[in-house]
N, CA, C and O atoms as CSV, one atom per row, in Angstrom:
chain,resi,resn,atom,element,x,y,z
A,1,MET,N,N,15.013,8.742,-14.476
A,1,MET,CA,C,15.079,7.529,-13.686
A,1,MET,C,C,14.124,6.515,-14.306
A,1,MET,O,O,13.012,6.856,-14.709
A,2,SER,N,N,14.572,5.271,-14.375
A,2,SER,CA,C,13.730,4.256,-14.994
A,2,SER,C,C,13.357,3.178,-13.985
A,2,SER,O,O,14.129,2.836,-13.089
A,3,SER,N,N,12.161,2.662,-14.160
A,3,SER,CA,C,11.652,1.585,-13.310
A,3,SER,C,C,11.730,0.287,-14.097
A,3,SER,O,O,11.316,0.227,-15.255
A,4,THR,N,N,12.265,-0.757,-13.458
A,4,THR,CA,C,12.437,-2.042,-14.108
A,4,THR,C,C,11.863,-3.139,-13.216
A,4,THR,O,O,12.132,-3.178,-12.015
A,5,GLN,N,N,11.073,-4.028,-13.811
A,5,GLN,CA,C,10.586,-5.179,-13.066
A,5,GLN,C,C,11.632,-6.282,-13.151
A,5,GLN,O,O,12.101,-6.628,-14.235
A,6,LEU,N,N,11.991,-6.828,-11.996
A,6,LEU,CA,C,12.949,-7.932,-11.958
A,6,LEU,C,C,12.210,-9.254,-12.097
A,6,LEU,O,O,11.132,-9.431,-11.531
A,7,ASN,N,N,12.791,-10.182,-12.850
A,7,ASN,CA,C,12.259,-11.540,-12.921
A,7,ASN,C,C,12.552,-12.235,-11.602
A,7,ASN,O,O,13.614,-12.033,-11.013
A,8,LYS,N,N,11.628,-13.044,-11.141
A,8,LYS,CA,C,11.785,-13.725,-9.853
A,8,LYS,C,C,13.062,-14.567,-9.811
A,8,LYS,O,O,13.680,-14.700,-8.754
A,9,SER,N,N,13.455,-15.129,-10.934
A,9,SER,CA,C,14.675,-15.935,-10.986
A,9,SER,C,C,15.935,-15.111,-10.719
A,9,SER,O,O,16.980,-15.675,-10.394
A,10,GLU,N,N,15.853,-13.792,-10.851
A,10,GLU,CA,C,16.992,-12.896,-10.628
A,10,GLU,C,C,17.097,-12.389,-9.192
A,10,GLU,O,O,18.142,-11.868,-8.805
A,11,TRP,N,N,16.045,-12.529,-8.400
A,11,TRP,CA,C,15.981,-11.861,-7.103
A,11,TRP,C,C,17.133,-12.207,-6.178
A,11,TRP,O,O,17.747,-11.299,-5.616
A,12,SER,N,N,17.450,-13.471,-5.999
A,12,SER,CA,C,18.509,-13.863,-5.050
A,12,SER,C,C,19.838,-13.201,-5.398
A,12,SER,O,O,20.460,-12.571,-4.543
A,13,GLY,N,N,20.270,-13.338,-6.628
A,13,GLY,CA,C,21.537,-12.747,-7.055
A,13,GLY,C,C,21.520,-11.232,-7.006
A,13,GLY,O,O,22.503,-10.611,-6.602
A,14,TYR,N,N,20.413,-10.633,-7.414
A,14,TYR,CA,C,20.307,-9.175,-7.413
A,14,TYR,C,C,20.437,-8.633,-5.994
A,14,TYR,O,O,21.184,-7.683,-5.758
A,15,PHE,N,N,19.717,-9.231,-5.051
A,15,PHE,CA,C,19.766,-8.709,-3.687
A,15,PHE,C,C,21.084,-9.035,-2.988
A,15,PHE,O,O,21.456,-8.347,-2.037
A,16,ASP,N,N,21.793,-10.062,-3.434
A,16,ASP,CA,C,23.153,-10.288,-2.948
A,16,ASP,C,C,24.040,-9.110,-3.356
A,16,ASP,O,O,24.837,-8.624,-2.553
A,17,ARG,N,N,23.903,-8.649,-4.610
A,17,ARG,CA,C,24.671,-7.482,-5.084
A,17,ARG,C,C,24.276,-6.220,-4.324
A,17,ARG,O,O,25.134,-5.408,-3.980
A,18,VAL,N,N,22.971,-6.053,-4.059
A,18,VAL,CA,C,22.509,-4.889,-3.292
A,18,VAL,C,C,23.148,-4.899,-1.905
A,18,VAL,O,O,23.642,-3.870,-1.445
A,19,SER,N,N,23.141,-6.033,-1.246
A,19,SER,CA,C,23.696,-6.124,0.109
A,19,SER,C,C,25.186,-5.773,0.134
A,19,SER,O,O,25.662,-5.175,1.099
A,20,LYS,N,N,25.915,-6.135,-0.904
A,20,LYS,CA,C,27.342,-5.797,-0.972
A,20,LYS,C,C,27.561,-4.303,-1.177
A,20,LYS,O,O,28.619,-3.782,-0.825
A,21,ALA,N,N,26.574,-3.606,-1.741
A,21,ALA,CA,C,26.706,-2.177,-2.041
A,21,ALA,C,C,26.241,-1.277,-0.905
A,21,ALA,O,O,26.394,-0.059,-0.999
A,22,ILE,N,N,25.686,-1.824,0.150
A,22,ILE,CA,C,25.050,-1.016,1.197
A,22,ILE,C,C,26.033,-0.090,1.900
A,22,ILE,O,O,25.817,1.121,1.930
A,23,ASN,N,N,27.099,-0.626,2.462
A,23,ASN,CA,C,28.168,0.181,3.037
A,23,ASN,C,C,27.678,1.311,3.952
A,23,ASN,O,O,28.053,2.468,3.766
A,24,GLY,N,N,26.849,0.977,4.929
A,24,GLY,CA,C,26.415,1.959,5.922
A,24,GLY,C,C,25.312,2.903,5.483
A,24,GLY,O,O,25.055,3.900,6.159
A,25,GLU,N,N,24.658,2.617,4.375
A,25,GLU,CA,C,23.597,3.491,3.890
A,25,GLU,C,C,22.343,3.382,4.758
A,25,GLU,O,O,22.209,2.463,5.567
A,26,GLN,N,N,21.440,4.325,4.577
A,26,GLN,CA,C,20.180,4.341,5.316
A,26,GLN,C,C,19.019,4.123,4.359
A,26,GLN,O,O,19.096,4.425,3.168
A,27,ALA,N,N,17.922,3.580,4.931
A,27,ALA,CA,C,16.730,3.312,4.124
A,27,ALA,C,C,15.476,3.661,4.907
A,27,ALA,O,O,15.470,3.724,6.136
A,28,GLU,N,N,14.422,3.883,4.146
A,28,GLU,CA,C,13.090,4.146,4.688
A,28,GLU,C,C,12.150,3.128,4.053
A,28,GLU,O,O,12.273,2.825,2.867
A,29,ILE,N,N,11.207,2.598,4.841
A,29,ILE,CA,C,10.223,1.659,4.305
A,29,ILE,C,C,8.836,2.240,4.513
A,29,ILE,O,O,8.453,2.581,5.632
A,30,GLU,N,N,8.084,2.351,3.414
A,30,GLU,CA,C,6.692,2.794,3.454
A,30,GLU,C,C,5.813,1.623,3.028
A,30,GLU,O,O,6.058,0.993,1.999
A,31,VAL,N,N,4.795,1.341,3.823
A,31,VAL,CA,C,3.883,0.233,3.564
A,31,VAL,C,C,2.513,0.815,3.229
A,31,VAL,O,O,2.026,1.702,3.929
A,32,ALA,N,N,1.891,0.318,2.156
A,32,ALA,CA,C,0.586,0.816,1.735
A,32,ALA,C,C,-0.341,-0.355,1.414
A,32,ALA,O,O,0.020,-1.267,0.671
A,33,SER,N,N,-1.549,-0.308,1.993
A,33,SER,CA,C,-2.573,-1.303,1.678
A,33,SER,C,C,-3.928,-0.686,1.953
A,33,SER,O,O,-4.030,0.342,2.623
A,34,LEU,N,N,-4.976,-1.321,1.428
A,34,LEU,CA,C,-6.324,-0.832,1.693
A,34,LEU,C,C,-6.659,-0.928,3.172
A,34,LEU,O,O,-7.323,-0.045,3.717
A,35,ALA,N,N,-6.207,-1.993,3.829
A,35,ALA,CA,C,-6.514,-2.191,5.250
A,35,ALA,C,C,-5.747,-1.226,6.155
A,35,ALA,O,O,-6.284,-0.755,7.157
A,36,LEU,N,N,-4.492,-0.932,5.802
A,36,LEU,CA,C,-3.637,-0.105,6.659
A,36,LEU,C,C,-3.547,1.354,6.244
A,36,LEU,O,O,-3.253,2.220,7.069
A,37,GLY,N,N,-3.798,1.630,4.979
A,37,GLY,CA,C,-3.497,2.954,4.446
A,37,GLY,C,C,-2.002,3.029,4.193
A,37,GLY,O,O,-1.354,1.996,4.023
A,38,ASN,N,N,-1.440,4.238,4.166
A,38,ASN,CA,C,0.004,4.419,3.983
A,38,ASN,C,C,0.647,4.663,5.336
A,38,ASN,O,O,0.202,5.522,6.097
A,39,GLN,N,N,1.688,3.910,5.633
A,39,GLN,CA,C,2.398,4.056,6.904
A,39,GLN,C,C,3.895,3.933,6.677
A,39,GLN,O,O,4.350,3.137,5.857
A,40,ILE,N,N,4.652,4.734,7.418
A,40,ILE,CA,C,6.108,4.601,7.413
A,40,ILE,C,C,6.469,3.568,8.467
A,40,ILE,O,O,6.193,3.761,9.651
A,41,GLU,N,N,7.084,2.472,8.042
A,41,GLU,CA,C,7.489,1.430,8.987
A,41,GLU,C,C,8.894,1.683,9.518
A,41,GLU,O,O,9.196,1.353,10.665
A,42,ALA,N,N,9.746,2.263,8.692
A,42,ALA,CA,C,11.113,2.578,9.110
A,42,ALA,C,C,11.470,3.935,8.522
A,42,ALA,O,O,11.253,4.185,7.336
A,43,ASN,N,N,12.017,4.808,9.361
A,43,ASN,CA,C,12.338,6.163,8.934
A,43,ASN,C,C,13.846,6.384,8.980
A,43,ASN,O,O,14.396,6.750,10.018
A,44,TRP,N,N,14.501,6.162,7.861
A,44,TRP,CA,C,15.925,6.389,7.651
A,44,TRP,C,C,16.794,5.716,8.712
A,44,TRP,O,O,17.540,6.366,9.444
A,45,LEU,N,N,16.669,4.397,8.765
A,45,LEU,CA,C,17.490,3.578,9.654
A,45,LEU,C,C,18.680,3.013,8.877
A,45,LEU,O,O,18.602,2.847,7.660
A,46,PRO,N,N,19.780,2.715,9.576
A,46,PRO,CA,C,20.891,2.047,8.898
A,46,PRO,C,C,20.434,0.702,8.315
A,46,PRO,O,O,19.752,-0.083,8.973
A,47,LEU,N,N,20.827,0.469,7.083
A,47,LEU,CA,C,20.441,-0.734,6.350
A,47,LEU,C,C,21.584,-1.736,6.404
A,47,LEU,O,O,22.725,-1.398,6.089
A,48,TYR,N,N,21.279,-2.975,6.804
A,48,TYR,CA,C,22.304,-4.013,6.909
A,48,TYR,C,C,22.279,-5.004,5.759
A,48,TYR,O,O,23.320,-5.567,5.418
A,49,GLY,N,N,21.123,-5.235,5.152
A,49,GLY,CA,C,21.085,-6.181,4.052
A,49,GLY,C,C,19.687,-6.423,3.531
A,49,GLY,O,O,18.693,-6.144,4.201
A,50,ILE,N,N,19.636,-6.956,2.304
A,50,ILE,CA,C,18.382,-7.361,1.670
A,50,ILE,C,C,18.646,-8.721,1.042
A,50,ILE,O,O,19.596,-8.889,0.278
A,51,THR,N,N,17.792,-9.696,1.374
A,51,THR,CA,C,17.963,-11.035,0.817
A,51,THR,C,C,16.611,-11.591,0.378
A,51,THR,O,O,15.556,-11.204,0.880
A,52,TYR,N,N,16.687,-12.505,-0.570
A,52,TYR,CA,C,15.498,-13.239,-0.987
A,52,TYR,C,C,15.803,-14.723,-0.861
A,52,TYR,O,O,16.791,-15.207,-1.414
A,53,ASP,N,N,14.951,-15.450,-0.131
A,53,ASP,CA,C,15.081,-16.899,0.031
A,53,ASP,C,C,13.991,-17.576,-0.808
A,53,ASP,O,O,12.819,-17.548,-0.433
A,54,PRO,N,N,14.368,-18.181,-1.939
A,54,PRO,CA,C,13.354,-18.795,-2.802
A,54,PRO,C,C,12.651,-19.994,-2.164
A,54,PRO,O,O,11.504,-20.279,-2.507
A,55,LYS,N,N,13.314,-20.702,-1.245
A,55,LYS,CA,C,12.680,-21.865,-0.607
A,55,LYS,C,C,11.496,-21.455,0.260
A,55,LYS,O,O,10.439,-22.082,0.214
A,56,SER,N,N,11.676,-20.401,1.050
A,56,SER,CA,C,10.575,-19.935,1.904
A,56,SER,C,C,9.771,-18.830,1.231
A,56,SER,O,O,8.749,-18.399,1.763
A,57,ASP,N,N,10.223,-18.364,0.060
A,57,ASP,CA,C,9.574,-17.293,-0.694
A,57,ASP,C,C,9.379,-16.047,0.183
A,57,ASP,O,O,8.276,-15.515,0.306
A,58,VAL,N,N,10.498,-15.601,0.790
A,58,VAL,CA,C,10.484,-14.433,1.675
A,58,VAL,C,C,11.590,-13.475,1.256
A,58,VAL,O,O,12.739,-13.874,1.063
A,59,LEU,N,N,11.222,-12.205,1.118
A,59,LEU,CA,C,12.172,-11.126,0.898
A,59,LEU,C,C,12.373,-10.447,2.248
A,59,LEU,O,O,11.408,-10.052,2.903
A,60,GLU,N,N,13.629,-10.315,2.658
A,60,GLU,CA,C,13.947,-9.779,3.978
A,60,GLU,C,C,14.771,-8.509,3.833
A,60,GLU,O,O,15.792,-8.496,3.144
A,61,VAL,N,N,14.321,-7.443,4.487
A,61,VAL,CA,C,15.049,-6.182,4.533
A,61,VAL,C,C,15.462,-5.985,5.987
A,61,VAL,O,O,14.615,-5.819,6.866
A,62,VAL,N,N,16.772,-6.005,6.233
A,62,VAL,CA,C,17.282,-5.919,7.600
A,62,VAL,C,C,17.841,-4.516,7.836
A,62,VAL,O,O,18.788,-4.075,7.185
A,63,LEU,N,N,17.208,-3.835,8.799
A,63,LEU,CA,C,17.640,-2.500,9.201
A,63,LEU,C,C,17.985,-2.544,10.686
A,63,LEU,O,O,17.673,-3.515,11.375
A,64,GLU,N,N,18.620,-1.504,11.165
A,64,GLU,CA,C,18.933,-1.446,12.593
A,64,GLU,C,C,17.648,-1.499,13.412
A,64,GLU,O,O,16.798,-0.615,13.302
A,65,GLY,N,N,17.510,-2.537,14.231
A,65,GLY,CA,C,16.341,-2.688,15.096
A,65,GLY,C,C,15.090,-3.202,14.405
A,65,GLY,O,O,14.036,-3.272,15.038
A,66,LEU,N,N,15.167,-3.567,13.117
A,66,LEU,CA,C,13.973,-4.017,12.392
A,66,LEU,C,C,14.348,-5.066,11.354
A,66,LEU,O,O,15.245,-4.857,10.537
A,67,ASP,N,N,13.654,-6.192,11.397
A,67,ASP,CA,C,13.792,-7.247,10.399
A,67,ASP,C,C,12.466,-7.293,9.648
A,67,ASP,O,O,11.518,-7.935,10.100
A,68,HIS,N,N,12.393,-6.617,8.506
A,68,HIS,CA,C,11.153,-6.472,7.742
A,68,HIS,C,C,11.034,-7.638,6.755
A,68,HIS,O,O,11.851,-7.766,5.844
A,69,LEU,N,N,10.015,-8.487,6.937
A,69,LEU,CA,C,9.809,-9.659,6.092
A,69,LEU,C,C,8.629,-9.435,5.159
A,69,LEU,O,O,7.574,-8.955,5.575
A,70,ILE,N,N,8.818,-9.789,3.895
A,70,ILE,CA,C,7.740,-9.717,2.901
A,70,ILE,C,C,7.529,-11.143,2.405
A,70,ILE,O,O,8.341,-11.675,1.649
A,71,HIS,N,N,6.432,-11.753,2.837
A,71,HIS,CA,C,6.128,-13.140,2.485
A,71,HIS,C,C,5.449,-13.210,1.115
A,71,HIS,O,O,4.563,-12.416,0.797
A,72,ARG,N,N,5.882,-14.164,0.331
A,72,ARG,CA,C,5.317,-14.438,-0.986
A,72,ARG,C,C,5.201,-13.182,-1.870
A,72,ARG,O,O,4.115,-12.859,-2.351
A,73,PRO,N,N,6.317,-12.482,-2.080
A,73,PRO,CA,C,6.264,-11.317,-2.971
A,73,PRO,C,C,5.914,-11.750,-4.392
A,73,PRO,O,O,6.371,-12.787,-4.872
A,74,LEU,N,N,5.105,-10.944,-5.046
A,74,LEU,CA,C,4.695,-11.255,-6.425
A,74,LEU,C,C,5.537,-10.516,-7.453
A,74,LEU,O,O,5.936,-11.089,-8.466
A,75,THR,N,N,5.809,-9.234,-7.188
A,75,THR,CA,C,6.599,-8.435,-8.119
A,75,THR,C,C,7.575,-7.559,-7.350
A,75,THR,O,O,7.318,-7.143,-6.220
A,76,VAL,N,N,8.706,-7.294,-8.001
A,76,VAL,CA,C,9.697,-6.354,-7.483
A,76,VAL,C,C,10.077,-5.426,-8.631
A,76,VAL,O,O,10.513,-5.872,-9.692
A,77,TYR,N,N,9.904,-4.132,-8.400
A,77,TYR,CA,C,10.327,-3.102,-9.341
A,77,TYR,C,C,11.449,-2.313,-8.684
A,77,TYR,O,O,11.377,-2.010,-7.493
A,78,VAL,N,N,12.483,-1.977,-9.444
A,78,VAL,CA,C,13.577,-1.172,-8.921
A,78,VAL,C,C,13.681,0.116,-9.736
A,78,VAL,O,O,13.459,0.121,-10.947
A,79,GLU,N,N,14.022,1.205,-9.048
A,79,GLU,CA,C,14.248,2.505,-9.683
A,79,GLU,C,C,15.749,2.763,-9.657
A,79,GLU,O,O,16.352,2.859,-8.589
A,80,ALA,N,N,16.341,2.872,-10.830
A,80,ALA,CA,C,17.782,3.094,-10.908
A,80,ALA,C,C,18.108,3.982,-12.098
A,80,ALA,O,O,17.378,4.024,-13.088
A,81,ASP,N,N,19.222,4.687,-11.974
A,81,ASP,CA,C,19.758,5.470,-13.078
A,81,ASP,C,C,21.277,5.416,-12.990
A,81,ASP,O,O,21.823,4.545,-12.314
A,82,ALA,N,N,21.960,6.322,-13.654
A,82,ALA,CA,C,23.425,6.305,-13.661
A,82,ALA,C,C,24.016,6.489,-12.260
A,82,ALA,O,O,25.136,6.047,-12.004
A,83,ASP,N,N,23.285,7.130,-11.357
A,83,ASP,CA,C,23.766,7.339,-9.986
A,83,ASP,C,C,23.632,6.088,-9.131
A,83,ASP,O,O,24.296,5.985,-8.099
A,84,GLY,N,N,22.789,5.130,-9.528
A,84,GLY,CA,C,22.616,3.891,-8.789
A,84,GLY,C,C,21.167,3.596,-8.469
A,84,GLY,O,O,20.256,4.233,-8.997
A,85,LEU,N,N,20.963,2.615,-7.591
A,85,LEU,CA,C,19.636,2.168,-7.172
A,85,LEU,C,C,19.086,3.129,-6.121
A,85,LEU,O,O,19.714,3.336,-5.083
A,86,SER,N,N,17.914,3.718,-6.382
A,86,SER,CA,C,17.354,4.697,-5.434
A,86,SER,C,C,16.171,4.147,-4.643
A,86,SER,O,O,15.907,4.609,-3.533
A,87,SER,N,N,15.449,3.161,-5.201
A,87,SER,CA,C,14.309,2.596,-4.471
A,87,SER,C,C,13.887,1.274,-5.093
A,87,SER,O,O,14.298,0.918,-6.197
A,88,MET,N,N,13.046,0.555,-4.338
A,88,MET,CA,C,12.432,-0.658,-4.870
A,88,MET,C,C,11.012,-0.753,-4.333
A,88,MET,O,O,10.738,-0.382,-3.192
A,89,LEU,N,N,10.123,-1.251,-5.167
A,89,LEU,CA,C,8.722,-1.411,-4.823
A,89,LEU,C,C,8.385,-2.892,-4.905
A,89,LEU,O,O,8.582,-3.531,-5.939
A,90,VAL,N,N,7.868,-3.437,-3.787
A,90,VAL,CA,C,7.542,-4.863,-3.712
A,90,VAL,C,C,6.045,-4.992,-3.483
A,90,VAL,O,O,5.482,-4.339,-2.605
A,91,ASN,N,N,5.408,-5.835,-4.275
A,91,ASN,CA,C,3.968,-6.079,-4.153
A,91,ASN,C,C,3.763,-7.540,-3.783
A,91,ASN,O,O,4.261,-8.437,-4.463
A,92,ASP,N,N,3.019,-7.778,-2.686
A,92,ASP,CA,C,2.732,-9.159,-2.290
A,92,ASP,C,C,1.265,-9.523,-2.507
A,92,ASP,O,O,0.790,-10.538,-1.997
A,93,GLY,N,N,0.556,-8.699,-3.259
A,93,GLY,CA,C,-0.853,-8.960,-3.550
A,93,GLY,C,C,-1.775,-8.073,-2.736
A,93,GLY,O,O,-2.692,-7.463,-3.286
A,94,ASP,N,N,-1.543,-7.992,-1.425
A,94,ASP,CA,C,-2.361,-7.163,-0.547
A,94,ASP,C,C,-1.702,-5.840,-0.203
A,94,ASP,O,O,-2.375,-4.849,0.078
A,95,THR,N,N,-0.382,-5.838,-0.228
A,95,THR,CA,C,0.375,-4.703,0.275
A,95,THR,C,C,1.477,-4.322,-0.704
A,95,THR,O,O,2.097,-5.183,-1.330
A,96,GLN,N,N,1.711,-3.011,-0.827
A,96,GLN,CA,C,2.866,-2.522,-1.565
A,96,GLN,C,C,3.840,-1.960,-0.547
A,96,GLN,O,O,3.452,-1.239,0.372
A,97,GLN,N,N,5.103,-2.299,-0.721
A,97,GLN,CA,C,6.128,-1.859,0.205
A,97,GLN,C,C,7.232,-1.176,-0.584
A,97,GLN,O,O,7.870,-1.774,-1.449
A,98,LEU,N,N,7.436,0.086,-0.263
A,98,LEU,CA,C,8.422,0.901,-0.958
A,98,LEU,C,C,9.629,1.085,-0.052
A,98,LEU,O,O,9.511,1.583,1.067
A,99,VAL,N,N,10.780,0.680,-0.545
A,99,VAL,CA,C,12.032,0.858,0.186
A,99,VAL,C,C,12.816,1.928,-0.571
A,99,VAL,O,O,13.158,1.751,-1.741
A,100,ARG,N,N,13.098,3.043,0.113
A,100,ARG,CA,C,13.872,4.141,-0.478
A,100,ARG,C,C,15.253,4.164,0.176
A,100,ARG,O,O,15.398,3.903,1.370
A,101,PHE,N,N,16.248,4.476,-0.622
A,101,PHE,CA,C,17.614,4.600,-0.131
A,101,PHE,C,C,17.987,6.074,-0.099
A,101,PHE,O,O,17.765,6.800,-1.068
A,102,ARG,N,N,18.558,6.514,1.028
A,102,ARG,CA,C,18.888,7.937,1.178
A,102,ARG,C,C,19.852,8.379,0.082
A,102,ARG,O,O,19.684,9.449,-0.502
A,103,LYS,N,N,20.856,7.559,-0.194
A,103,LYS,CA,C,21.780,7.814,-1.294
A,103,LYS,C,C,21.693,6.617,-2.239
A,103,LYS,O,O,21.612,5.478,-1.780
A,104,PRO,N,N,21.710,6.857,-3.554
A,104,PRO,CA,C,21.653,5.720,-4.491
A,104,PRO,C,C,22.764,4.716,-4.226
A,104,PRO,O,O,23.906,5.089,-3.958
A,105,LEU,N,N,22.412,3.437,-4.305
A,105,LEU,CA,C,23.385,2.358,-4.109
A,105,LEU,C,C,24.057,2.039,-5.440
A,105,LEU,O,O,23.385,1.806,-6.445
A,106,GLN,N,N,25.373,2.029,-5.440
A,106,GLN,CA,C,26.137,1.682,-6.637
A,106,GLN,C,C,26.296,0.172,-6.700
A,106,GLN,O,O,27.049,-0.411,-5.920
A,107,LEU,N,N,25.584,-0.466,-7.634
A,107,LEU,CA,C,25.644,-1.923,-7.779
A,107,LEU,C,C,26.742,-2.295,-8.762
A,107,LEU,O,O,26.890,-1.688,-9.823
A,108,HIS,N,N,27.503,-3.305,-8.381
A,108,HIS,CA,C,28.584,-3.805,-9.246
A,108,HIS,C,C,28.233,-5.208,-9.688
A,108,HIS,O,O,27.645,-5.977,-8.928
A,109,SER,N,N,28.586,-5.537,-10.891
A,109,SER,CA,C,28.268,-6.856,-11.452
A,109,SER,C,C,28.934,-7.975,-10.729
A,109,SER,O,O,28.756,-9.137,-11.092
């Protein structure tokens, strides 16, 4: 499995493709920071979409019952292989947020 850093200019289009590939999949969100330690924010909830709005500089992960917002993300790394996208790691400077997908998402161009 390889980890790739996405360029910020790619985020909107990339997450549009991710949202199209979701198809009822589940995700888990783990948040880690010096102030909070490591915490599970969402434990295998149905995933509805992931979007990035460059105007407000917010990455949004929408799960059943949870709208997880990441303000001013600095970096996004994705873990993918031939089976698809398995996770993404977002760093906003103070906090790292790991989104894992129960089954790899098959992204189409």
